[in-house]
Structures are given as structure tokens and as C-alpha cells.
C-alpha positions in Angstrom: -0.3 0.3 0.1 1.1 3.2 -1.1 1.3 6.7 1.7 0.1 8.5 -1.7 -2.4 6.2 -2.6 -4.0 7.3 0.7 -3.8 10.9 0.2 -6.0 10.4 -3.0 -8.6 8.4 -0.7 -8.2 11.0 2.0 -8.7 14.4 -0.7 -11.5 12.1 -1.7 -13.3 12.3 1.1 -13.0 15.9 1.3 -14.1 16.7 -2.2 -16.7 14.1 -2.6 -15.6 13.6 -6.6 -12.8 11.6 -7.7 -12.7 14.1 -11.1 -11.8 17.0 -8.7 -9.7 15.1 -6.6 -7.3 14.0 -10.1 -7.7 17.4 -11.5 -6.1 18.5 -8.1 -3.2 16.2 -8.5 -2.6 15.9 -12.3 -3.4 11.8 -12.3 -5.8 10.6 -14.9 -9.6 10.3 -13.7 -9.2 6.6 -14.7 -5.9 6.1 -12.8 -7.6 7.3 -9.5 -10.3 5.4 -9.9 -7.9 2.3 -10.9 -5.9 3.1 -7.6 -9.3 3.3 -5.4 -10.4 -0.2 -6.4 -6.4 -1.6 -6.1 -7.0 -0.2 -2.4 -11.0 -1.9 -2.2 -9.5 -4.9 -3.1 -6.6 -5.0 -1.3 -8.5 -4.1 2.3 -11.4 -6.5 0.9 -14.0 -3.4 1.9 -15.6 -1.4 0.0 -14.7 2.9 0.2 -17.0 4.5 -2.0 -20.6 5.1 -2.8 -20.7 5.8 -6.1 -23.3 8.0 -8.2 -24.0 10.4 -10.3 -23.8 13.6 -8.3 -20.0 12.7 -7.0 -19.2 9.5 -4.4 -19.4 9.7 -0.3 -17.6 7.6 2.3 -19.0 3.9 3.0 -19.0 3.4 6.7 -16.1 1.3 6.4 -14.7 4.4 3.8 -15.0 6.7 7.1 -13.0 4.1 8.6 -10.2 4.0 6.2 -10.1 7.9 6.2 -9.8 8.1 10.0 -6.8 5.9 10.1 -5.1 7.2 7.1 -5.1 10.6 8.3 -3.2 9.9 11.3 -0.4 7.5 8.8 -0.2 10.1 6.4 0.4 12.9 9.1 2.8 9.9 11.3 4.6 9.7 7.5 5.2 13.5 7.7 6.1 13.7 11.1 8.3 10.8 10.6 10.4 12.7 7.2 10.3 15.6 9.7 12.9 13.8 11.5 15.1 11.7 9.3 15.4 15.7 6.9 18.5 16.5 8.8 19.9 12.9 8.4 19.5 12.2 5.1 22.2 13.3 1.4 19.8 16.3 0.5 21.3 19.3 2.8 18.0 21.6 2.5 19.7 24.6 4.2 22.1 24.4 1.6 19.4 25.2 -1.0 18.9 28.9 -2.1 16.0 30.3 -3.8 13.0 32.6 -3.8 9.1 31.9 -1.9 6.6 34.4 -2.5 3.2 34.0 -0.5 0.1 35.7 -1.2 -2.3 35.0 2.3 -5.9 36.4 3.7 -5.2 38.3 6.9 -6.8 35.6 8.9 -3.9 33.3 7.7 -1.4 34.9 8.1 -1.6 36.1 11.3 -2.9 32.7 12.9 -0.3 30.3 11.4 2.6 32.0 9.2 5.0 33.1 12.5 5.4 29.7 13.3 5.9 28.3 10.3 7.8 31.1 9.2 9.7 30.5 12.1 10.3 27.2 11.4 11.0 27.2 7.8 13.5 30.3 8.1 15.6 27.3 10.2 15.4 24.6 7.8 16.1 27.0 4.1 18.0 29.7 5.7 19.5 30.1 2.2 15.2 31.2 0.6 13.9 35.1 0.7 10.6 34.4 1.6 8.2 37.0 0.8 4.7 38.0 1.8 1.8 39.5 0.6 -1.7 40.0 2.3 -4.9 39.9 0.2 -8.2 41.1 1.8 -10.1 38.4 -1.1 -9.8 35.0 -1.9 -10.4 36.2 -5.0 -7.7 37.9 -5.7 -5.4 35.5 -4.4 -6.6 33.0 -6.9 -5.9 35.7 -9.7 -2.1 35.9 -8.9 -1.8 31.6 -8.6 -3.2 31.8 -12.3 -0.9 33.8 -13.1 1.7 32.9 -11.8 3.4 35.6 -9.6 2.9 34.0 -6.0 4.7 30.3 -5.2 2.4 29.5 -2.7 -1.7 31.3 -2.0 -3.2 30.7 1.6 -7.0 31.1 1.4 -9.6 30.8 3.4 -12.8 29.3 1.3 -16.5 28.4 2.3 -17.7 24.8 2.3 -20.5 26.8 0.1 -18.3 27.6 -2.8 -15.0 25.7 -1.5 -15.4 23.0 -5.1 -16.6 25.8 -7.7 -12.9 28.0 -6.4 -10.6 25.5 -6.6 -11.9 24.1 -9.8 -11.3 27.8 -11.0 -7.1 27.3 -10.2 -4.7 25.8 -12.2 -2.1 24.6 -9.6 -2.3 22.0 -6.7 -4.5 22.8 -4.1 -4.0 21.5 -0.1 -6.7 21.2 2.8 -4.9 22.4 5.4 -7.9 22.3 8.2 -12.1 22.6 8.3 -13.9 24.4 11.0 -17.9 25.0 11.7 -17.9 29.7 12.5 -18.5 29.8 15.7 -20.2 32.8 17.8 -17.4 33.9 20.1 -18.7 35.0 23.9 -17.1 36.3 27.0 -17.4 33.7 30.2 -20.0 36.3 31.4 -22.0 36.9 28.3 -25.8 35.7 29.1 -24.9 33.5 25.8 -21.8 31.5 27.4 -24.0 28.7 28.4 -25.9 28.0 25.6 -25.3 24.9 24.1 -25.7 26.4 20.4 -26.9 29.6 18.8 -29.4 30.2 15.9 -28.3 33.0 13.4 -31.8 35.0 13.8 -30.6 34.9 18.6 -27.6 36.5 16.8 -29.4 39.4 15.1 -30.3 41.0 18.7 -26.7 41.1 19.9 -23.7 43.7 19.4 -21.7 41.7 16.5 -18.1 42.2 16.5 -16.8 41.6 13.0 -13.0 41.6 11.4 -13.2 44.3 8.7 -11.4 41.8 6.1 -13.3 41.5 2.9 -13.7 37.9 1.7 -14.7 37.3 5.8 -17.1 40.2 5.6 -18.5 38.6 2.0 -19.2 35.0 4.6 -20.9 36.6 7.1 -23.0 38.6 4.3 -24.0 35.1 2.9 -25.1 33.9 6.3 -27.1 37.1 7.9 -28.1 38.7 3.7 -28.1 41.3 4.9 -25.3 43.4 6.6 -27.2 46.3 7.6 -29.6 44.8 9.6 -26.6 44.3 12.3 -25.8 45.7 15.8 -22.4 46.1 14.3 -20.2 47.1 17.8 -16.6 46.9 16.0 -15.9 46.0 12.0 -12.0 45.9 12.7 -8.8 44.0 11.3 -6.6 44.3 14.7 -7.2 41.3 17.1 -7.1 42.9 20.2 -9.5 45.6 19.6 -12.1 42.5 18.2 -11.3 41.1 21.3 -11.7 44.3 23.6 -15.1 44.1 21.8 -16.2 40.9 23.3 -14.7 40.9 26.7 -16.0 44.9 28.0 -18.4 45.7 25.9 -20.1 42.4 25.4 -20.1 41.5 20.9 -20.7 38.7 20.1 -17.8 37.1 17.7 -18.1 35.6 14.9 -15.0 32.6 14.2 -13.4 29.9 13.5 -11.4 27.5 16.2 -8.5 29.1 13.6 -8.6 32.1 15.4 -5.9 30.8 17.5 -5.1 34.5 18.5 -8.5 35.3 19.5 -9.3 31.9 21.3 -6.0 31.6 23.2 -8.1 34.3 25.6 -9.5 31.3 28.7 -12.2 34.9 28.9 -13.5 33.7 25.5 -15.5 30.8 24.2 -17.4 29.1 21.7 -21.1 28.2 21.4 -22.0 26.2 17.8 -24.0 28.4 15.3 -26.8 26.0 13.8 -26.7 25.9 10.1 -23.6 27.6 9.8 -21.3 27.3 6.9 -17.6 25.5 7.3 -14.2 27.5 7.0 -11.8 26.1 4.6 -8.3 26.8 5.6 -6.3 26.1 2.2 -2.6 26.4 0.1 -2.6 26.4 -3.8 1.2 25.7 -5.1 2.3 26.8 -8.1 5.1 24.2 -8.9 5.6 21.4 -6.4 10.0 21.6 -5.1 11.7 20.9 -2.1 11.4 24.4 -1.5 6.9 24.5 -1.9 7.0 21.2 -0.3 8.9 22.2 2.8 7.0 25.0 3.2 3.8 22.9 2.8 4.7 20.2 5.1 5.2 22.6 8.2 2.3 24.3 7.5 0.6 20.9 8.1 2.6 20.4 11.1 2.2 23.7 12.9 -2.0 23.1 11.9 -2.4 20.1 13.2 -0.2 21.1 16.4 -2.5 24.4 17.1 -6.2 22.4 16.1 -5.8 19.8 19.1 -5.5 22.2 21.3 -8.5 23.6 20.5 -11.3 24.1 23.1 -15.6 23.1 22.6 -17.9 24.8 23.8 -19.2 22.6 27.4 -22.4 24.6 27.8 
């Protein structure tokens, strides 16, 4: 059994499409179907339900994907451990890495990722540029202007957007949009909150264009909301939640906000999911090294995420 074949299966579980996964990994749809059939034969189970709309996991498929995720992550960790002992000295690699990133990804992931990357690739120059909307990042990737595009995509348009890009896409995390409240808030004990209920409270919003378009999709009309603050600064956003009892709207990947123990999360009924991902224009030791570090940092940070106790 090939580790890469497990990667294919994990990706199919995310996209629910053999054709989409085949496109993302630059292999033929027929070739990918044959790989999945071989996996099914090797394991003696049916992994996928196939229909005209795409594919879904069988119960056996869900169990296999759950284990495959652990295997793939352990394999990537293994590569990190043995890398210094291989014949390829990545510290001698010279080059340039250009990154276009959504603001929320930039300040929640990049500081730690770039610290590790700079230690591993000290002779690679890194240039980072923030873009307000994922469409700007997608355009830069398609134009070949940047090597890496770090985006946040809503699940309701996720597949449509990645099909527009001629690059490899790797999903880093997938988290629901949550309400964030102070522990002293009247909402703190709720097990779940509806969108209609949220409309009755002061709301704290980030000012990023992409984020606002997703919030507008959920509420339909932002003018109907009592917006307490609209800012790009996490500390200002946090103070609105703690001092003015506003309700924030974000995900578990908003580490700088949720690291504060005075803030807890409440699930939102019928909320959408935020998909954090990475477009890669060309796979090479530098971009693969960056992706590997990004995945490890994300996995480490998300293992400590807090869930609402209610």
C-alpha cells in the first residue's frame, strides 16, 4: 500500500469527487479510479458509494480515512525527523518563495510556520503579501505571480473556487463558523445559538473583505445587524467581546483570539464551514517543505482547540 494512495483517498473524502481529486493531483480520472479499486481489493471492503453526483464514503471508507489521516500525518512527521539525516542538505538550497495570504491565515499561522521554515531553509528569501479577498489570491496563483496562496474558502463555494485554479490545492483545516462570547455573557451557557438569535446582540466583525462577504452570505443583510466593531486588529476585536459583550464570529483557527481563556465558543445552528487551504503553483523541495511545516503547525495548534462545554 502506497502512502500517496492514502492521500488520494483522504482527498476524495474532502472533495466527494474522483474527477476533482484527479485534477488536483494531476493524474487521470481513470488512473485514480483504478488506485481506489486496488485499495478496496487490498482491504477487502467497499470504500466509496458512487452516484451521478459524485462519491461518498461507506462506513468502511470512513473508518479507513480516519486511520489514513493518522498514518499520513505520522509519515510527514517521520520525514521531518529523518530529513537532517538524509543526503539532501536543504539548508544549502537557495531560492525565493513568494506567498499571498488571507489576513486571518497570515497572523494565525505564518509567524510559527515562517520561524520553522527560516531555520530549515536559511538561504531561501521569503516574500509575504496579504490580500483581502481569496479571488485576488486565486488570480495571483493563476498568473504565476506567487508560489503559494493561503486562502480561506467557505464550504458552500469551495469546490467551485478550487476548480478555477490551475494549481495543486491542499486542505489544511476545516472548521465551522462559531459564535465567540465572554464567559460572563448571557450566551455563555447556551449549547447552540441560531442565526436569528445572533441578530439580537451586538456583533464584532473583522474588516477583511473576504470574511465580510461570508458573513453577509449567512445574514443576507449586514445593515440589519448591530455591529459593535469592525476591525482588522485582534486586540480591538477581543475587547469588544470582553468589555462590550459583543458576539464575535470566527473559527477554531482564530488562535490569537481563542487563546484567551475568558472567551468561549458557541456552535451556530446551520452555520457554514471555513476551509483553510494552500494553493501551490509548482511542487519542489522549497514549496513542499513549506507545506509540510504548515500542516504540522496547523495540526499541533488545532489539537488544543477548545470546545464549548455548555
